[in-house]
C-alpha positions in Angstrom: -13.2 -0.2 13.6 -13.7 -2.2 10.4 -11.0 -4.6 9.2 -10.6 -4.3 5.5 -9.4 -7.0 3.1 -7.8 -5.1 0.2 -6.7 -6.9 -2.9 -3.8 -5.3 -4.7 -2.8 -4.8 -8.3 0.8 -3.7 -9.1 1.2 -2.2 -12.6 4.4 -2.0 -14.7 4.2 -1.1 -18.3 0.4 -1.6 -18.1 0.7 -5.2 -17.0 -0.1 -6.9 -13.7 3.2 -7.9 -12.0 4.6 -8.8 -8.6 8.2 -8.0 -7.4 10.2 -10.0 -4.9 11.2 -7.8 -2.0 10.6 -4.7 -4.2 13.4 -5.8 -6.6 12.6 -4.6 -10.1 14.9 -7.3 -11.5 12.8 -10.1 -9.8 9.5 -9.6 -11.5 6.7 -12.1 -12.0 4.3 -11.1 -14.8 0.7 -12.2 -14.9 -1.6 -12.6 -17.9 -4.6 -11.2 -16.1 -6.2 -8.1 -17.5 -6.2 -5.4 -14.7 -9.7 -4.3 -15.4 -11.0 -7.8 -15.5 -9.2 -8.6 -12.3 -10.8 -5.6 -10.6 -14.2 -6.8 -11.8 -13.5 -10.3 -10.4 -12.4 -8.9 -7.0 -15.6 -6.8 -6.8 -17.7 -9.8 -7.7 -16.1 -11.7 -4.8 -17.2 -9.0 -2.4 -14.2 -6.7 -2.1 -14.9 -3.0 -1.5 -11.4 -1.6 -1.9 -8.6 -2.1 -4.4 -5.0 -1.1 -3.8 -3.2 0.0 -7.0 0.5 0.7 -7.3 2.1 2.4 -10.3 5.6 0.7 -10.0 6.9 2.8 -12.9 5.8 5.9 -11.2 7.1 4.9 -7.8 10.6 4.5 -9.2 10.7 7.4 -11.7 8.3 9.9 -10.3 6.2 9.9 -13.5 2.7 8.4 -13.4 3.3 6.1 -16.4 0.1 4.0 -15.7 -2.2 6.9 -15.0 -4.8 6.1 -17.7 -5.1 2.6 -16.4 -5.5 3.8 -12.9 -8.2 6.2 -14.1 -10.0 3.3 -15.8 -9.8 1.2 -12.6 -11.2 4.2 -10.6 -14.3 3.9 -12.8 -14.9 0.3 -11.6 -17.2 -0.7 -8.8 -14.4 -0.6 -6.3 -13.1 2.2 -4.2 -9.5 2.8 -5.3 -6.5 3.4 -3.1 -3.6 4.3 -5.5 -0.1 5.6 -5.4 3.2 5.5 -7.1 4.9 8.7 -8.5 3.0 11.3 -6.4 5.6 14.0 -5.9 3.7 17.3 -5.9 0.2 18.8 -5.5 -0.5 18.5 -9.2 0.1 14.7 -9.1 -2.1 14.4 -6.1 -5.0 16.4 -7.6 -4.8 14.5 -10.8 -5.5 11.2 -9.0 -8.4 12.8 -7.1 -9.8 14.1 -10.3 -9.5 10.7 -11.9 -11.8 9.3 -9.2 -9.2 7.8 -6.8 -10.8 7.6 -3.3 -7.5 7.6 -1.3 -4.1 8.5 -2.6 -1.1 6.6 -1.2 2.0 8.8 -0.5 5.3 7.1 -0.2 8.5 8.8 -1.3 7.2 12.3 -0.7 5.9 11.3 2.8 9.4 10.2 3.7 11.3 13.1 2.1 8.9 15.9 2.7 6.8 15.4 5.8 6.1 19.1 6.1 4.5 19.1 2.7 2.4 16.0 3.4 1.3 17.4 6.7 -0.1 20.4 4.8 -1.9 18.1 2.4 -3.5 16.3 5.4 -4.8 19.6 6.5 -5.9 20.7 3.0 -7.5 17.5 1.7 -8.5 15.7 4.9 -6.9 12.6 6.5 -9.5 10.2 5.1 -8.3 10.9 1.5 -4.6 10.1 2.1 -2.7 7.0 3.1 0.9 7.4 4.3 3.1 4.5 3.1 5.7 3.8 5.7 7.3 0.9 3.8 10.3 -0.3 5.8 13.4 -2.4 5.8 15.4 -3.5 8.8 19.0 -2.3 8.6 21.3 -2.9 11.5 18.4 -3.0 13.9 16.8 0.2 12.6 13.6 0.4 10.6 14.6 2.5 7.6 12.2 4.0 5.1 13.5 3.8 1.5 12.0 5.8 -1.3 11.7 5.8 -5.2 10.2 2.3 -5.4 12.4 1.2 -2.4 15.6 1.9 -4.5 16.9 4.9 -2.6 18.0 5.1 1.1 16.6 7.9 3.2 17.5 9.2 6.6 14.2 9.2 8.5 13.2 6.1 10.4 9.8 4.5 11.2 10.3 5.5 14.8 10.6 9.1 13.8 7.9 9.4 11.2 5.0 7.3 12.6 4.5 9.4 15.7 5.0 12.6 13.7 2.2 11.7 11.3 -0.1 10.5 14.0 0.4 13.9 15.8 -0.3 15.7 12.5 -3.7 14.0 12.2 -3.0 11.2 9.7 -5.4 8.3 9.9 -4.4 5.7 7.3 -1.0 4.2 7.2 0.2 1.4 4.9 3.3 -0.5 6.2 5.1 -3.1 4.2 8.1 -5.1 5.5 10.1 -5.0 2.3 12.0 -8.2 3.1 8.7 -10.1 3.2 7.1 -8.5 0.2 6.2 -11.1 -2.4 7.8 -13.9 -0.4 4.8 -15.6 1.1 6.7 -16.0 4.3 4.1 -14.7 6.6 3.5 -11.1 7.8 5.9 -9.5 10.3 3.7 -9.4 13.3 6.4 -8.1 15.6 6.8 -5.1 13.2 3.1 -4.3 13.3 3.0 -4.6 17.1 5.9 -2.2 17.3 4.1 0.3 15.0 1.0 0.0 17.1 3.0 1.0 20.2 4.7 3.8 18.4 1.4 5.4 17.2 -1.7 3.7 18.6 -4.1 6.2 16.8 -3.1 5.2 13.3 -5.2 2.8 11.3 -2.5 0.5 9.9 -2.8 -1.7 6.8 -0.4 -4.6 6.8 1.3 -5.6 3.6 3.8 -8.2 2.7 4.1 -12.0 3.2 0.4 -12.9 3.9 -0.1 -16.5 2.8 -3.5 -17.6 4.1 -6.5 -17.0 6.4 -4.5 -17.8 9.5 -2.1 -14.9 8.7 -5.1 -12.6 8.1 -6.6 -13.5 11.5 -3.2 -12.9 13.1 -3.0 -9.4 11.6 -6.6 -8.6 12.5 -6.1 -9.7 16.1 -3.3 -7.2 16.5 -5.8 -4.5 16.1 -4.8 -3.4 12.6 -7.3 -1.8 10.2 -6.7 -4.0 7.2 -4.5 -6.2 5.1 -3.3 -5.8 1.5 -3.2 -9.0 -0.5 -1.1 -9.4 -3.6 0.8 -12.5 -4.6 -1.3 -14.9 -2.4 -4.4 -14.0 -4.5 -2.6 -13.9 -7.9 -0.9 -17.3 -7.4 -4.0 -18.9 -6.1 -2.7 -19.6 -2.5 -5.7 -17.7 -1.0 -9.2 -17.4 -2.2 -10.6 -13.8 -1.8 -14.0 -14.9 -0.8 -12.5 -17.0 2.1 -10.3 -14.0 3.0 -13.3 -11.7 3.1 -15.2 -14.2 5.3 -12.7 -13.3 8.1 
């Protein structure tokens, strides 16, 4: 199994931003142009780009669709999500050239619908986002840009999606997102035990090459890099050399 190094671009109002622990009130904005950033990442050797429409994730409306469409015309394969709530949203991203659509809120709230999409569109074209937050010892799965609590847990949904034939899963420890505090290796080991067949992408907290190697050595399929690249803590070429 390949190990993918996936740079990330989070979009809000058309700008590249990063949030701390998913908090929309704790935003860092970057002057980088999203299309130029994608070009730079491709030039460094990246093959995939992870794109999040933060406005869409919270509101359910794909506010940054045109920009995602433009990014899908770059040299990179695009894995994108944020605001996908129904079949029309899903198909619109496919038609725009997105290679793999990330399903978050709808995957938590409507697993039956997403299981049907897996059957209809193929597991390789979908990535299930099981972004999680520890609450009283339970791994909860909030929705709507991590602003709304939901009943399902990681322990319930990960095996369910594995049994339904899902392949790609993105898992973010929300408490570590944007914090540069290191990835939660215990969480990913736990997820691997819950559903060994899933190809898991780690997200949140990665600081350096040592963190990337630690994630890779757990048997995960990839790692998503956001703030560490944008703030210059990690060089993408060095990361790809892993």
